[in-house]
Residue frames as qw, qx, qy, qz and C-alpha x, y, z in Angstrom:
[[0.228, -0.462, 0.675, 0.529, 16.03, -29.03, 51.85],
 [0.347, 0.317, 0.852, 0.230, 13.62, -31.14, 49.85],
 [0.214, 0.851, 0.423, -0.224, 11.30, -28.08, 49.45],
 [0.081, -0.793, 0.301, 0.523, 14.24, -25.95, 48.42],
 [0.317, -0.184, 0.806, 0.465, 15.38, -28.53, 45.86],
 [0.349, 0.576, 0.736, 0.064, 11.84, -28.70, 44.38],
 [0.122, 0.910, 0.115, -0.380, 11.91, -24.91, 43.95],
 [0.164, -0.601, 0.572, 0.534, 15.24, -25.06, 42.15],
 [0.353, 0.134, 0.870, 0.318, 13.89, -27.83, 39.91],
 [0.296, 0.774, 0.550, -0.107, 10.81, -25.78, 39.09],
 [0.005, 0.860, -0.163, -0.484, 13.01, -22.74, 38.30],
 [0.269, -0.345, 0.747, 0.501, 15.11, -24.78, 35.99],
 [0.372, 0.429, 0.813, 0.129, 12.03, -26.07, 34.30],
 [0.205, 0.896, 0.264, -0.291, 10.75, -22.53, 33.73],
 [0.109, -0.718, 0.441, 0.527, 14.10, -21.52, 32.29],
 [0.346, -0.027, 0.858, 0.379, 14.09, -24.46, 29.91],
 [0.331, 0.675, 0.657, -0.053, 10.59, -23.50, 28.85],
 [0.097, 0.899, -0.007, -0.427, 11.63, -19.95, 28.14],
 [0.239, -0.484, 0.675, 0.503, 14.63, -21.12, 26.18],
 [0.399, 0.264, 0.845, 0.240, 12.43, -23.35, 24.11],
 [0.269, 0.847, 0.411, -0.204, 10.09, -20.47, 23.36],
 [0.042, -0.826, 0.301, 0.475, 13.04, -18.24, 22.34],
 [0.325, -0.229, 0.805, 0.440, 14.36, -20.96, 20.12],
 [0.387, 0.555, 0.731, 0.085, 10.99, -21.22, 18.44],
 [0.149, 0.926, 0.141, -0.316, 10.91, -17.47, 17.90],
 [0.223, -0.599, 0.588, 0.496, 14.45, -17.56, 16.54],
 [0.404, 0.117, 0.840, 0.342, 13.36, -20.18, 14.03],
 [0.305, 0.789, 0.527, -0.076, 10.42, -18.03, 12.95],
 [0.012, -0.895, 0.141, 0.423, 12.61, -14.99, 12.54],
 [0.259, -0.452, 0.694, 0.497, 14.99, -16.89, 10.33],
 [0.618, 0.476, 0.625, -0.024, 12.16, -18.02, 8.00],
 [0.182, -0.271, 0.454, 0.829, 13.27, -17.09, 4.49],
 [0.539, 0.650, 0.361, -0.396, 10.97, -15.69, 1.80],
 [0.678, 0.353, 0.422, 0.487, 11.47, -15.88, -1.97],
 [0.225, -0.258, 0.106, 0.933, 13.03, -12.75, -3.49],
 [0.392, 0.671, 0.319, -0.543, 10.57, -10.22, -4.87],
 [0.655, 0.437, 0.473, 0.395, 10.21, -10.47, -8.69],
 [0.315, -0.199, 0.129, 0.919, 11.90, -7.54, -10.48],
 [0.219, -0.130, -0.383, -0.888, 8.82, -6.77, -12.52],
 [0.066, 0.343, 0.844, -0.407, 5.31, -6.62, -10.99],
 [0.291, 0.371, 0.083, -0.878, 3.34, -3.84, -12.66],
 [0.549, 0.445, 0.707, -0.021, 0.29, -4.78, -14.74],
 [0.261, 0.092, 0.485, 0.830, 0.40, -3.61, -18.37],
 [0.138, -0.562, -0.587, -0.566, -3.29, -2.77, -18.39],
 [0.289, -0.435, -0.571, 0.633, -3.34, -0.91, -15.07],
 [0.041, -0.670, -0.322, -0.668, -5.86, 1.91, -14.82],
 [0.056, 0.164, -0.516, 0.839, -5.83, 4.32, -11.96],
 [0.347, -0.539, -0.763, -0.085, -8.73, 3.57, -9.56],
 [0.148, -0.605, 0.019, -0.782, -10.50, 6.51, -7.88],
 [0.526, -0.334, -0.710, 0.329, -10.67, 6.65, -4.11],
 [0.323, -0.889, -0.314, 0.077, -11.75, 8.91, -1.17],
 [0.416, -0.693, 0.113, 0.578, -9.82, 12.17, -1.04],
 [0.445, 0.176, 0.546, 0.688, -9.33, 12.35, -4.83],
 [0.240, 0.615, 0.115, -0.742, -10.33, 15.48, -6.71],
 [0.468, 0.302, 0.722, 0.410, -12.03, 15.02, -10.05],
 [0.174, 0.372, -0.142, -0.901, -12.76, 17.54, -12.76],
 [0.418, 0.447, 0.790, 0.005, -16.08, 16.84, -14.46],
 [0.104, 0.334, -0.305, -0.886, -16.57, 18.52, -17.84],
 [0.486, 0.500, 0.705, -0.130, -19.97, 18.28, -19.49],
 [0.284, 0.081, 0.508, 0.809, -19.71, 19.30, -23.16],
 [0.122, -0.434, -0.391, -0.802, -21.76, 22.42, -24.01],
 [0.552, -0.715, -0.374, -0.210, -23.04, 22.55, -20.41],
 [0.315, 0.475, -0.450, 0.688, -20.62, 24.73, -18.51],
 [0.484, -0.511, 0.227, -0.673, -23.03, 25.14, -15.63],
 [0.957, -0.233, -0.014, -0.175, -22.85, 21.37, -15.00],
 [0.737, 0.374, -0.392, 0.405, -19.10, 21.24, -15.23],
 [0.447, -0.814, 0.204, -0.310, -17.35, 21.25, -11.83],
 [0.440, 0.358, -0.746, 0.348, -14.33, 20.07, -9.84],
 [0.738, -0.504, 0.000, -0.449, -15.54, 17.96, -6.90],
 [0.071, -0.490, 0.837, -0.234, -13.92, 15.86, -4.18],
 [0.672, -0.123, -0.712, -0.164, -14.55, 12.20, -3.61],
 [0.549, -0.624, 0.195, -0.521, -16.07, 11.99, -0.09],
 [0.212, -0.427, 0.843, -0.251, -14.90, 9.59, 2.59],
 [0.720, 0.146, 0.582, -0.349, -17.83, 7.39, 1.71],
 [0.428, -0.062, 0.744, 0.509, -16.50, 7.10, -1.84],
 [0.323, 0.705, 0.620, 0.122, -19.29, 9.09, -3.48],
 [0.212, -0.026, 0.139, 0.967, -19.46, 12.46, -5.30],
 [0.216, 0.740, 0.560, -0.303, -22.14, 15.13, -5.74],
 [0.238, -0.008, 0.379, 0.894, -22.41, 17.20, -8.87],
 [0.389, 0.228, 0.053, -0.891, -25.08, 19.49, -10.26],
 [0.753, 0.092, -0.245, -0.603, -28.20, 17.45, -10.86],
 [0.824, 0.027, -0.566, 0.013, -26.55, 14.24, -9.59],
 [0.414, -0.677, 0.420, -0.441, -26.27, 13.39, -5.88],
 [0.671, -0.373, 0.615, -0.180, -24.47, 10.60, -4.06],
 [0.841, 0.465, -0.238, -0.139, -23.01, 8.95, -7.12],
 [0.848, -0.386, 0.285, 0.225, -20.49, 6.19, -6.25],
 [0.404, 0.842, -0.356, -0.029, -16.98, 6.94, -7.54],
 [0.396, -0.600, 0.693, -0.046, -14.71, 4.82, -5.45],
 [0.652, -0.043, 0.751, 0.096, -13.25, 1.79, -7.27],
 [0.657, 0.671, 0.342, 0.043, -13.95, 3.14, -10.77],
 [0.509, -0.069, 0.264, 0.816, -11.53, 4.52, -13.31],
 [0.099, 0.396, 0.010, -0.913, -12.13, 7.99, -14.87],
 [0.258, 0.012, -0.673, -0.693, -13.80, 6.58, -18.03],
 [0.280, -0.377, -0.883, -0.009, -16.25, 4.40, -16.10],
 [0.079, -0.518, -0.481, 0.702, -17.20, 7.33, -13.83],
 [0.138, 0.265, -0.270, -0.915, -17.76, 9.53, -16.88],
 [0.302, -0.167, -0.801, -0.488, -20.14, 6.97, -18.39],
 [0.238, -0.490, -0.787, 0.289, -22.06, 6.72, -15.08],
 [0.011, 0.458, 0.203, -0.866, -22.42, 10.50, -14.96],
 [0.218, 0.082, -0.538, -0.811, -23.70, 10.54, -18.49],
 [0.296, -0.349, -0.872, -0.172, -26.30, 7.94, -17.65],
 [0.187, -0.540, -0.601, 0.559, -27.38, 9.95, -14.56],
 [0.056, 0.414, -0.053, -0.907, -27.53, 13.29, -16.52],
 [0.075, -0.113, -0.788, -0.600, -29.45, 11.63, -19.32],
 [0.091, -0.593, -0.782, 0.170, -32.57, 11.96, -17.20],
 [0.067, -0.783, -0.271, 0.556, -32.29, 15.74, -17.40],
 [0.192, 0.725, -0.317, -0.580, -30.46, 16.66, -20.62],
 [0.879, 0.443, 0.063, -0.167, -30.22, 15.14, -24.09],
 [0.879, 0.353, -0.102, 0.305, -27.19, 13.02, -25.01],
 [0.281, -0.923, 0.262, 0.025, -24.71, 14.41, -22.49],
 [0.800, 0.401, -0.292, 0.338, -21.03, 13.97, -23.22],
 [0.533, -0.829, 0.150, -0.076, -18.85, 13.85, -20.06],
 [0.637, 0.455, -0.475, 0.401, -15.11, 13.87, -19.46],
 [0.697, -0.716, -0.013, -0.017, -13.63, 13.03, -16.08],
 [0.543, 0.545, -0.434, 0.469, -10.02, 14.01, -15.15],
 [0.743, -0.576, -0.254, 0.229, -8.50, 13.05, -11.80],
 [0.234, 0.837, -0.199, 0.452, -6.44, 16.01, -10.51],
 [0.273, -0.621, 0.609, -0.413, -5.51, 14.95, -6.93],
 [0.759, 0.109, -0.630, -0.125, -4.49, 11.39, -6.37],
 [0.458, -0.464, 0.610, -0.450, -5.01, 9.38, -3.16],
 [0.495, 0.153, -0.821, -0.241, -6.63, 6.19, -4.34],
 [0.804, -0.411, -0.207, -0.377, -8.64, 3.62, -2.50],
 [0.576, -0.640, 0.474, -0.184, -7.37, 2.05, 0.70],
 [0.926, 0.000, 0.375, 0.049, -6.79, -1.28, -0.97],
 [0.712, 0.631, 0.016, 0.308, -4.54, 0.28, -3.74],
 [0.087, -0.934, 0.307, -0.163, -2.25, 2.31, -1.47],
 [0.735, 0.261, -0.489, 0.390, 1.36, 1.29, -0.68],
 [0.550, -0.814, 0.050, -0.182, 2.26, 1.21, 3.04],
 [0.549, 0.429, -0.547, 0.464, 5.70, 1.39, 4.60],
 [0.686, -0.684, -0.009, -0.248, 6.01, 0.27, 8.20],
 [0.897, -0.220, -0.080, 0.374, 8.82, -0.36, 10.63],
 [0.518, -0.567, 0.100, 0.633, 12.31, 1.23, 10.46],
 [0.409, 0.621, 0.321, 0.586, 11.76, 3.74, 7.69],
 [0.241, 0.018, -0.210, 0.947, 12.78, 7.32, 8.39],
 [0.401, 0.122, 0.148, -0.896, 9.19, 8.45, 7.72],
 [0.166, 0.242, 0.955, 0.051, 6.79, 5.44, 7.74],
 [0.369, 0.362, 0.099, -0.850, 3.73, 6.44, 5.77],
 [0.601, 0.423, 0.678, -0.023, 1.08, 5.43, 3.23],
 [0.044, -0.398, 0.440, 0.804, 1.66, 6.31, -0.44],
 [0.730, 0.498, 0.148, -0.443, -0.55, 6.46, -3.50],
 [0.725, -0.025, 0.601, 0.336, 0.41, 3.81, -5.99],
 [0.357, 0.746, -0.263, -0.497, 1.85, 4.96, -9.30],
 [0.942, 0.330, 0.054, -0.023, 2.23, 2.69, -12.30],
 [0.760, 0.424, -0.282, 0.404, 5.83, 1.26, -12.47],
 [0.369, -0.823, 0.300, -0.309, 6.55, 2.53, -8.97],
 [0.730, 0.240, -0.586, 0.257, 9.75, 0.84, -7.70],
 [0.724, -0.504, -0.353, 0.311, 11.17, 0.02, -4.33],
 [0.462, -0.026, -0.081, 0.883, 13.64, 2.88, -4.74],
 [0.149, -0.518, -0.281, -0.794, 10.79, 5.31, -5.50],
 [0.637, -0.642, -0.397, -0.156, 9.12, 4.27, -2.29],
 [0.707, -0.367, -0.229, 0.559, 12.32, 4.62, -0.19],
 [0.281, 0.270, 0.078, 0.917, 12.95, 8.02, -1.65],
 [0.354, -0.620, -0.323, -0.621, 9.52, 9.16, -0.51],
 [0.731, -0.635, -0.246, -0.045, 9.92, 7.81, 3.01],
 [0.099, -0.905, 0.378, -0.169, 13.49, 9.18, 3.42],
 [0.453, 0.431, -0.760, 0.176, 15.37, 5.88, 3.51],
 [0.793, -0.359, -0.491, 0.029, 15.88, 3.63, 6.50],
 [0.447, -0.852, 0.205, -0.179, 16.96, 4.33, 10.10],
 [0.163, 0.620, -0.745, 0.182, 20.27, 3.36, 11.59],
 [0.499, -0.196, 0.757, -0.375, 18.50, 0.60, 13.45],
 [0.830, 0.328, -0.009, -0.452, 16.98, -1.05, 10.37],
 [0.547, -0.189, 0.780, 0.239, 17.91, -4.53, 9.20],
 [0.432, 0.531, -0.205, -0.699, 17.46, -3.51, 5.59],
 [0.322, 0.286, -0.836, -0.340, 18.34, -6.85, 3.95],
 [0.034, 0.206, 0.947, -0.244, 15.70, -8.63, 6.13],
 [0.395, 0.300, 0.134, -0.858, 12.88, -6.32, 4.82],
 [0.270, 0.246, 0.916, 0.165, 9.90, -7.94, 3.13],
 [0.357, 0.025, -0.256, -0.898, 7.00, -6.99, 0.85],
 [0.354, 0.288, 0.834, -0.310, 3.59, -8.31, 1.85],
 [0.156, 0.033, -0.560, -0.813, 1.71, -8.54, -1.46],
 [0.449, 0.222, 0.591, -0.633, -1.98, -8.32, -0.70],
 [0.624, 0.440, -0.258, -0.592, -2.92, -8.72, -4.39],
 [0.582, 0.271, -0.759, -0.106, -1.45, -12.26, -4.16],
 [0.806, -0.418, -0.392, -0.148, -3.17, -13.46, -1.03],
 [0.459, -0.842, 0.264, -0.104, -0.63, -11.86, 1.35],
 [0.919, 0.166, -0.064, 0.351, 2.32, -13.65, -0.16],
 [0.342, -0.893, 0.196, 0.216, 5.63, -12.32, 1.31],
 [0.776, 0.512, -0.084, 0.359, 8.78, -11.58, -0.63],
 [0.605, -0.574, -0.008, 0.552, 12.20, -10.63, 0.62],
 [0.406, 0.869, 0.027, 0.283, 13.92, -7.43, -0.57],
 [0.732, -0.170, -0.146, 0.643, 17.47, -6.18, -0.02],
 [0.039, -0.980, -0.180, -0.075, 17.06, -2.54, 1.12],
 [0.514, -0.727, 0.266, 0.369, 20.58, -2.25, 2.48],
 [0.583, 0.004, 0.545, 0.603, 22.19, -3.40, -0.78],
 [0.295, 0.738, 0.477, 0.375, 19.96, -1.01, -2.75],
 [0.118, -0.979, -0.118, -0.114, 20.38, 2.10, -0.52],
 [0.517, -0.770, 0.310, 0.211, 23.83, 1.67, 0.99],
 [0.585, -0.264, 0.613, 0.461, 25.66, -0.13, -1.78],
 [0.334, 0.564, -0.263, -0.708, 23.86, 1.17, -4.84],
 [0.239, -0.022, 0.946, 0.220, 22.99, -2.36, -6.04],
 [0.464, 0.181, -0.162, -0.852, 20.35, -1.67, -8.69],
 [0.410, -0.016, -0.880, -0.238, 19.64, -5.39, -8.97],
 [0.113, -0.255, -0.810, 0.516, 17.89, -5.00, -5.63],
 [0.317, 0.227, 0.096, -0.916, 15.37, -2.57, -7.05],
 [0.095, 0.290, 0.936, 0.174, 12.00, -4.20, -7.78],
 [0.264, -0.326, -0.335, -0.844, 8.59, -2.98, -8.88],
 [0.249, 0.098, 0.683, -0.679, 5.75, -2.47, -6.44],
 [0.164, -0.379, -0.773, -0.482, 2.15, -3.36, -6.89],
 [0.405, -0.486, -0.037, -0.773, -1.07, -1.72, -5.55],
 [0.808, -0.489, -0.077, -0.318, -1.73, -2.75, -1.93],
 [0.737, 0.203, -0.496, 0.411, 1.86, -3.73, -1.15],
 [0.538, -0.837, 0.060, -0.081, 3.02, -3.42, 2.45],
 [0.589, 0.504, -0.472, 0.420, 6.83, -2.90, 2.87],
 [0.752, -0.656, -0.048, -0.042, 7.87, -4.18, 6.30],
 [0.459, 0.607, -0.474, 0.444, 11.35, -3.06, 7.55],
 [0.784, -0.512, -0.339, 0.091, 12.38, -4.85, 10.68],
 [0.225, -0.902, 0.339, -0.143, 14.79, -3.63, 13.38],
 [0.638, 0.396, -0.623, 0.219, 18.25, -5.10, 13.59],
 [0.794, -0.594, -0.107, -0.073, 18.94, -7.06, 16.79],
 [0.810, -0.177, -0.008, 0.560, 22.70, -6.53, 16.55]]
């Protein structure tokens, strides 16, 4: 009997321990984040080139040196007379100046124009949507991109989503987290819930527990 009682006592202890853990998790889940600011885009934003982009390189008066080339997975490009030139992390104007400098070893006073024609962007600039989106995916950032733009591209939220508990993880601000009201925006048409995104944002859509 004493042995049996000790087992019951141990079982109760384990149950109390589990309840304590669940209570702790519940407290974490209820942690509130400040609402996302309605405006976030930078006025001076310039598109940054990344792997997978296609760039048109035009060298004035040198058609044989003008070419459309992809940015390789290593972030570099290869053009006539110029091999393995880093392109990732640069805007079009900066890359054009770098190409001019490289071509200056072969031709006199080259004038180069670079136009990005296919947009992917570097990993750090992409917007990611995870969780209970209809089509979770990674998107290329576009200046003035809003939460509604993002949700249109991913097809909205699933029936299991807790839309008003969604958050934006803003990597550009040291992984600061903001709350957003997806349900109000998508289901009720509340445009006040629409906010601007920033490069590198991660939209996290949790599952509803009820």
